[in-house]
DRENMARNU-888771 format. One line per field, with one value per residue (C-alpha): residue number from 1; residue in one letter; x, y, z negated. Coordinates in Angstrom, 1 decimal. Last residue first. Layout:
# DRENMARNU-888771
nr <- c(NUM, ...)
rest <- c(a, ...)
u <- c(X, ...)
v <- c(Y, ...)
w <- c(Z, ...)
This chain:
# DRENMARNU-888771
nr <- c(322, 321, 320, 319, 318, 317, 316, 315, 314, 313, 312, 311, 310, 309, 308, 307, 306, 305, 304, 303, 302, 301, 300, 299, 298, 297, 296, 295, 294, 293, 292, 291, 290, 289, 288, 287, 286, 285, 284, 283, 282, 281, 280, 279, 278, 277, 276, 275, 274, 273, 272, 271, 270, 269, 268, 267, 266, 265, 264, 263, 262, 261, 260, 259, 258, 257, 256, 255, 254, 253, 252, 251, 250, 249, 248, 247, 246, 245, 244, 243, 242, 241, 240, 239, 238, 237, 236, 235, 234, 233, 232, 231, 230, 229, 228, 227, 226, 225, 224, 223, 222, 221, 220, 219, 218, 217, 216, 215, 214, 213, 212, 211, 210, 209, 208, 207, 206, 205, 204, 203, 202, 201, 200, 199, 198, 197, 196, 195, 194, 193, 192, 191, 190, 189, 188, 187, 186, 185, 184, 183, 182, 181, 180, 179, 178, 177, 176, 175, 174, 173, 172, 171, 170, 169, 168, 167, 166, 165, 164, 163, 162, 161, 160, 159, 158, 157, 156, 155, 154, 153, 152, 151, 150, 149, 148, 147, 146, 145, 144, 143, 142, 141, 140, 139, 138, 137, 136, 135, 134, 133, 132, 131, 130, 129, 128, 127, 126, 125, 124, 123, 122, 121, 120, 119, 118, 117, 116, 115, 114, 113, 112, 111, 110, 109, 108, 107, 106, 105, 104, 103, 102, 101, 100, 99, 98, 97, 96, 95, 94, 93, 92, 91, 90, 89, 88, 87, 86, 85, 84, 83, 82, 81, 80, 79, 78, 77, 76, 75, 74, 73, 72, 71, 70, 69, 68, 67, 66, 65, 64, 63, 62, 61, 60, 59, 58, 57, 56, 55, 54, 53, 52, 51, 50, 49, 48, 47, 46, 45, 44, 43, 42, 41, 40, 39, 38, 37, 36, 35, 34, 33, 32, 31, 30, 29, 28, 27, 26, 25, 24, 23, 22, 21, 20, 19, 18, 17, 16, 15, 14, 13, 12, 11, 10, 9, 8, 7, 6, 5, 4, 3, 2, 1)
rest <- c(q, s, p, q, a, s, m, l, r, r, r, v, f, e, p, f, r, m, s, e, g, d, i, s, f, a, a, e, r, w, n, t, a, t, g, t, g, y, f, q, e, l, s, f, d, p, i, e, a, n, t, a, l, a, f, r, g, g, v, l, v, g, n, p, g, v, a, y, d, v, l, r, l, p, r, f, n, v, f, g, a, g, l, k, v, d, s, r, p, f, h, g, g, y, v, g, r, t, v, t, r, d, p, n, s, d, v, y, h, v, e, g, n, p, s, v, k, y, v, i, v, v, h, g, n, i, d, y, i, v, t, g, p, r, i, s, g, p, i, i, r, p, s, y, f, d, s, t, s, f, g, k, d, y, a, s, e, v, r, f, m, a, t, s, v, i, g, g, l, r, n, l, i, d, i, p, n, t, e, i, q, w, r, r, e, y, r, a, v, v, m, n, g, s, q, n, w, r, g, d, d, r, l, d, g, t, r, p, v, v, y, l, a, m, s, f, p, l, a, k, k, w, a, y, y, g, r, l, q, y, v, f, d, a, c, d, g, d, m, l, l, e, v, p, d, t, s, r, f, p, n, a, s, g, q, f, c, a, q, p, t, a, c, t, s, e, g, i, s, a, v, f, r, g, f, d, a, e, d, a, a, d, w, h, d, k, r, i, t, w, s, a, d, p, l, l, a, r, a, a, a, p, v, a, i, t, v, a, m, l, f, a, l, g, l, g, t, l, r, i, i, m)
u <- c(103.6, 101.7, 99.8, 95.9, 94.1, 93.1, 91.8, 93.9, 95.2, 91.8, 90.1, 92.6, 93.1, 89.3, 89.4, 92.2, 90.5, 91.8, 94.5, 95.1, 98.8, 99.2, 97.9, 97.2, 97.2, 97.7, 98.9, 98.8, 97.1, 99.2, 102.3, 105.2, 103.9, 106.5, 103.9, 102.5, 100.6, 101.5, 99.6, 98.7, 101.8, 103.9, 105.0, 106.5, 106.0, 109.2, 109.4, 113.2, 113.4, 110.2, 111.8, 110.4, 109.5, 111.7, 110.4, 112.5, 113.4, 111.9, 111.1, 110.1, 108.5, 110.1, 108.2, 110.5, 111.9, 114.4, 115.7, 114.8, 117.4, 114.9, 111.2, 110.2, 106.9, 106.3, 104.1, 100.8, 99.2, 97.6, 95.5, 93.8, 95.2, 98.1, 97.7, 101.4, 100.6, 97.8, 94.7, 92.7, 88.9, 87.1, 83.5, 85.3, 85.2, 85.7, 82.8, 80.7, 80.1, 78.8, 79.0, 77.4, 78.7, 76.6, 80.0, 80.7, 82.8, 83.5, 84.5, 85.8, 85.2, 87.8, 86.6, 89.2, 87.1, 88.6, 87.4, 89.4, 88.2, 88.0, 89.7, 89.8, 87.7, 88.5, 86.2, 87.1, 86.7, 90.6, 89.3, 91.8, 91.8, 93.2, 94.8, 93.7, 92.7, 95.1, 96.4, 99.8, 98.9, 97.8, 99.3, 98.9, 102.0, 102.1, 101.5, 103.1, 101.5, 101.8, 103.9, 107.4, 107.9, 109.6, 112.6, 112.4, 109.8, 108.0, 108.0, 104.4, 102.8, 100.5, 96.9, 96.1, 96.8, 94.4, 91.6, 91.7, 93.6, 94.0, 90.3, 89.0, 91.7, 90.9, 89.5, 92.1, 94.9, 93.0, 92.3, 95.9, 96.3, 100.8, 101.3, 102.8, 104.8, 104.3, 106.8, 104.1, 104.6, 102.5, 104.4, 104.6, 105.6, 103.6, 103.4, 100.5, 99.0, 99.4, 95.5, 94.0, 90.7, 91.7, 94.8, 92.3, 95.0, 95.0, 98.3, 100.2, 103.3, 102.9, 103.1, 99.8, 100.0, 100.1, 99.8, 99.7, 101.2, 100.8, 102.6, 102.2, 104.2, 103.3, 101.4, 98.7, 95.9, 97.5, 98.2, 95.0, 93.4, 95.8, 95.2, 91.3, 91.3, 93.5, 91.2, 87.7, 89.5, 89.6, 86.0, 84.2, 85.2, 83.0, 85.5, 84.5, 86.8, 85.7, 84.0, 87.2, 88.1, 89.1, 86.1, 86.3, 89.2, 87.5, 86.0, 83.6, 81.0, 79.9, 81.9, 84.0, 81.9, 79.0, 81.2, 81.9, 78.5, 75.6, 77.8, 76.4, 79.7, 81.9, 84.0, 84.5, 86.0, 87.5, 89.6, 90.8, 91.7, 93.5, 95.4, 96.2, 98.1, 99.8, 100.9, 102.3, 104.4, 106.0, 105.5, 107.9, 109.9, 107.6, 106.7, 105.3, 102.8, 100.0, 97.6, 94.0, 95.1, 97.9, 95.1, 95.9, 98.1, 96.7, 97.9, 99.3, 96.6, 95.9, 97.7, 95.4, 97.1, 97.4, 98.3, 101.6, 104.4, 103.4, 103.4, 106.9, 108.0, 107.0, 108.2, 111.5, 110.3, 108.7, 108.2, 106.1, 106.9, 104.0)
v <- c(80.7, 78.6, 75.9, 76.0, 73.1, 74.6, 78.1, 80.8, 82.3, 81.5, 83.6, 86.2, 86.5, 86.7, 89.8, 91.2, 91.1, 88.1, 86.9, 83.2, 82.3, 80.3, 82.2, 86.4, 89.3, 93.0, 96.3, 98.9, 100.9, 100.2, 101.5, 100.2, 96.9, 93.9, 91.1, 89.7, 92.6, 96.1, 96.9, 93.1, 92.3, 94.5, 91.8, 90.7, 86.8, 86.2, 89.5, 90.8, 92.6, 94.6, 95.7, 94.1, 96.1, 97.0, 97.4, 98.8, 97.2, 97.5, 94.1, 90.9, 89.0, 85.2, 85.2, 87.7, 89.8, 89.3, 92.5, 93.8, 95.2, 93.8, 93.3, 92.1, 92.8, 91.4, 94.0, 93.1, 91.7, 94.2, 93.0, 96.1, 99.8, 101.3, 104.9, 105.2, 102.1, 103.4, 101.7, 98.4, 98.7, 96.8, 96.7, 94.3, 91.3, 90.0, 88.3, 89.6, 89.8, 92.3, 93.7, 96.8, 99.6, 102.3, 103.6, 99.4, 96.5, 94.7, 90.4, 89.0, 86.3, 85.2, 82.9, 81.0, 77.9, 76.2, 78.9, 81.6, 82.6, 85.4, 88.4, 91.7, 94.7, 98.2, 100.9, 105.0, 104.9, 103.8, 100.0, 98.7, 94.4, 93.0, 89.3, 87.9, 84.9, 84.1, 85.9, 84.7, 81.2, 80.5, 83.3, 86.7, 88.1, 90.1, 94.4, 95.1, 97.2, 98.8, 101.3, 102.5, 106.0, 105.1, 103.6, 101.9, 99.8, 103.0, 101.4, 99.3, 102.9, 104.5, 104.8, 102.2, 104.4, 106.5, 104.2, 105.9, 105.0, 107.5, 108.4, 104.9, 103.1, 104.6, 101.5, 99.2, 101.2, 102.2, 98.8, 97.4, 99.5, 98.7, 98.3, 94.8, 96.1, 96.7, 99.8, 101.2, 102.1, 104.3, 105.6, 108.8, 110.6, 107.5, 108.2, 109.4, 108.8, 111.5, 111.3, 112.8, 110.6, 109.4, 111.5, 115.0, 117.3, 120.7, 119.4, 119.9, 117.8, 116.8, 112.9, 113.4, 113.2, 110.2, 109.8, 107.2, 104.1, 100.8, 98.8, 95.5, 92.8, 89.6, 88.4, 86.4, 88.1, 91.3, 90.8, 89.1, 92.7, 94.2, 92.3, 92.3, 96.2, 97.1, 95.7, 97.1, 100.1, 100.6, 99.5, 101.2, 100.7, 99.3, 97.5, 98.7, 96.7, 98.3, 94.4, 93.0, 90.4, 87.2, 85.2, 86.7, 84.7, 81.8, 84.9, 82.7, 82.6, 86.5, 88.9, 90.2, 89.3, 91.5, 94.5, 94.6, 94.2, 91.6, 88.3, 85.7, 83.7, 82.5, 85.8, 86.0, 82.4, 83.2, 85.8, 83.9, 81.3, 83.9, 84.8, 81.1, 80.6, 84.1, 82.6, 79.5, 81.4, 83.2, 86.5, 88.4, 88.6, 85.9, 87.1, 90.7, 91.8, 93.7, 94.0, 92.1, 89.1, 91.1, 93.1, 96.9, 99.8, 103.0, 104.1, 107.4, 109.0, 109.2, 111.7, 114.8, 116.2, 120.0, 120.8, 122.8, 122.0, 118.2, 118.3, 119.4, 117.1, 114.4, 116.0, 114.8, 111.5, 110.3, 107.9, 108.1, 106.2, 105.6)
w <- c(-85.6, -88.5, -87.8, -86.9, -88.8, -91.8, -89.5, -91.1, -87.6, -85.7, -88.3, -88.1, -84.5, -84.2, -86.3, -84.2, -80.6, -78.8, -76.1, -75.7, -74.8, -77.2, -79.8, -79.0, -79.8, -78.6, -80.1, -77.5, -80.3, -82.7, -81.1, -80.8, -78.8, -78.4, -78.3, -81.1, -82.8, -83.5, -86.6, -88.0, -87.4, -89.7, -91.8, -95.0, -95.8, -97.3, -99.2, -100.3, -97.2, -98.0, -101.5, -104.2, -107.2, -110.6, -113.9, -116.2, -119.9, -123.2, -125.2, -123.9, -126.6, -127.2, -130.8, -132.0, -129.4, -126.2, -124.6, -121.7, -118.4, -116.0, -115.5, -112.1, -109.6, -106.3, -104.3, -104.3, -101.3, -98.2, -95.5, -93.3, -93.3, -95.0, -93.2, -92.2, -90.5, -87.8, -87.8, -87.6, -88.8, -91.2, -89.7, -87.4, -89.2, -93.1, -94.9, -97.4, -101.7, -103.7, -106.9, -107.9, -109.5, -107.8, -106.4, -105.2, -106.5, -104.3, -103.4, -100.0, -98.3, -94.7, -92.6, -91.1, -90.6, -93.5, -95.7, -97.3, -100.5, -103.0, -101.3, -102.5, -101.2, -100.8, -99.6, -98.2, -94.4, -94.5, -95.5, -97.2, -97.8, -101.0, -101.2, -104.9, -102.9, -100.1, -96.9, -97.5, -97.8, -94.5, -92.1, -90.8, -92.3, -95.2, -95.4, -98.9, -101.9, -105.1, -102.9, -103.9, -104.3, -107.6, -106.2, -102.6, -100.5, -99.0, -95.8, -96.7, -95.9, -98.2, -98.2, -100.9, -103.7, -102.4, -102.5, -106.5, -109.5, -112.3, -113.8, -113.4, -114.8, -118.1, -119.8, -118.1, -119.6, -123.1, -123.4, -122.9, -126.2, -126.6, -130.4, -129.6, -127.0, -123.6, -122.6, -120.1, -116.4, -114.7, -111.4, -110.6, -106.4, -104.7, -101.0, -98.6, -95.5, -92.9, -91.8, -94.7, -96.4, -99.6, -100.6, -100.2, -98.3, -100.0, -102.0, -98.4, -98.7, -95.5, -96.9, -98.6, -102.6, -104.9, -108.7, -111.0, -108.5, -110.7, -113.3, -115.0, -115.8, -117.1, -120.6, -119.3, -120.5, -119.4, -116.4, -115.6, -116.8, -114.8, -111.5, -112.1, -113.0, -110.2, -107.6, -109.7, -110.2, -106.3, -105.6, -108.6, -112.1, -115.1, -117.0, -120.6, -123.1, -126.5, -127.9, -128.0, -125.4, -126.1, -125.6, -121.9, -120.9, -119.0, -116.7, -114.3, -117.7, -117.9, -119.7, -116.6, -114.3, -115.9, -116.4, -113.1, -112.0, -109.8, -111.3, -108.9, -109.3, -106.0, -106.6, -109.8, -109.7, -106.7, -108.4, -111.4, -109.1, -106.9, -110.4, -110.6, -107.5, -107.6, -111.5, -109.8, -106.6, -109.4, -111.3, -113.2, -116.7, -118.8, -121.6, -121.7, -124.7, -124.6, -127.8, -128.3, -129.6, -132.0, -133.7, -132.1, -132.7, -131.1, -127.8, -127.0, -125.1, -121.4, -118.9, -118.1, -115.5, -114.4, -111.4, -109.2, -111.8, -111.6, -107.7, -108.2, -110.3, -108.0, -105.4, -106.7, -107.4, -110.8, -113.3, -116.1, -118.7, -121.5)
């Protein structure tokens, strides 16, 4: 395991006691984690979207049932000790990590975040300053790496605090796991995440022809539910990371090619905002010239509307990109 730290992260680690997952034990090859492709391309993202859509369209009612049910095409390859029983944030990261494992793709995530104020007494899930990443969780993905250890322990690592990070953090080890996309077809898609700053996270599994955004989520009682995006998801300050986010593109670099095409060693590089074609802050500042999220206005062809209607109209099949 590799933990990447910012300077603030070093101070944080000195201030608190941290339980880091134990070293992985060896597994059989079909239950190990290897990387065979150094990045996710558009086809991988689309296939991940289909994976999420299959879960969302199913009737599974708990996270474990979703991963063990017929909606999961990889279920027959899972070891019996895999226990996917997370709440909202865990469920989102588990979906992404699980798919990356099965498809031999890179995966990394924020390990610890702290309030931007540096005051560790502020709860990262609810503070009004937003958070910053101070350590990243990276495993040297070799054949002996234990993905079960990672996926089963996610509930003790991630929380909604990982989403409460501004997209402006896009360089170095403090880079956020997510970025703010433009509200257009193809950018809001199955696999897109919606963060409710009141303490909940959902993942999109379908965008209907009429522009409705359908999501699936796991709740604190571990029930899986489905819903449609609307005004119950509040807009908020960009520093809180609210609203629609996509997983930030990730690439493995400086690696060697081992036996059977396995990529060995290297490090993870996350894309900067300038490298992401659909990065946009329009969900915060609107379609006009506002510089304050509270003053943002949203319009299409000169017609003003509230943000939920703007989202629906922008995502309608007949609605051209603007």
